[in-house]
C-alpha positions as CSV (number, residue, x, y, z in Angstrom):
1,M,-12.8,89.5,110.2
2,I,-12.4,86.3,112.1
3,F,-9.6,85.7,114.7
4,D,-7.1,83.1,113.7
5,T,-7.0,80.7,116.6
6,K,-3.7,79.3,115.4
7,L,-2.2,82.4,116.9
8,M,-3.0,81.1,120.4
9,E,0.1,78.9,120.2
10,I,2.4,82.0,120.2
11,L,0.4,84.7,122.0
12,A,1.0,85.4,125.7
13,C,-0.3,87.9,128.2
14,P,1.9,91.0,127.9
15,V,1.8,91.4,131.7
16,C,2.7,88.0,133.1
17,K,3.7,86.2,129.9
18,G,1.2,83.5,130.7
19,K,-1.4,81.6,128.7
20,L,-4.4,83.4,127.2
21,D,-7.8,81.8,126.7
22,Y,-10.0,82.7,123.7
23,D,-13.5,83.9,124.5
24,K,-15.3,83.5,121.1
25,A,-18.6,85.1,122.2
26,Q,-16.9,88.3,123.6
27,Q,-14.1,88.3,121.0
28,E,-11.5,88.7,123.8
29,L,-8.4,87.0,125.0
30,I,-8.5,86.3,128.7
31,C,-5.7,86.1,131.2
32,K,-7.1,84.3,134.2
33,F,-4.0,85.0,136.3
34,D,-4.1,88.8,135.9
35,K,-7.9,88.9,135.5
36,L,-7.6,90.9,132.3
37,A,-9.5,90.7,129.0
38,Y,-7.9,91.9,125.8
39,A,-10.2,92.9,123.0
40,I,-9.9,91.5,119.5
41,D,-10.4,94.3,116.9
42,R,-11.1,93.2,113.3
43,G,-9.3,89.9,114.0
44,I,-6.3,91.5,115.6
45,P,-5.6,91.1,119.4
46,V,-5.1,94.4,121.2
47,L,-2.5,93.3,123.7
48,L,-2.0,96.5,125.6
49,E,-2.3,96.5,129.3
50,N,-3.8,100.0,129.4
51,E,-6.5,98.9,126.8
52,A,-7.4,95.7,128.7
53,R,-10.7,95.3,130.5
54,R,-10.3,94.3,134.2
55,L,-12.4,91.2,135.0
56,T,-14.7,91.2,138.0
57,V,-16.0,88.3,140.0
58,D,-19.2,88.5,137.9
59,N,-17.2,88.1,134.7
60,E,-15.3,85.1,136.1
61,T,-18.5,83.4,137.3
62,A,-20.3,83.8,133.9
63,E,-17.2,82.5,132.1
64,Q,-17.0,79.4,134.3
65,E,-20.8,78.7,133.6
66,S,-20.4,78.8,129.8
């Protein structure tokens, strides 16, 4: 199932309520402020802080290069 990018207008980070960026390759929503990546499972964002992946410096560098 494909993630509907129209949802990006209404979705926000559950921690800081900030903007999320869509990483199509990884199928994740990224909060650059909190350095968290939220998975998208079968087209549905899993916006739970305890389920989020913490971004490392390596993740951020790779993201900026793409």
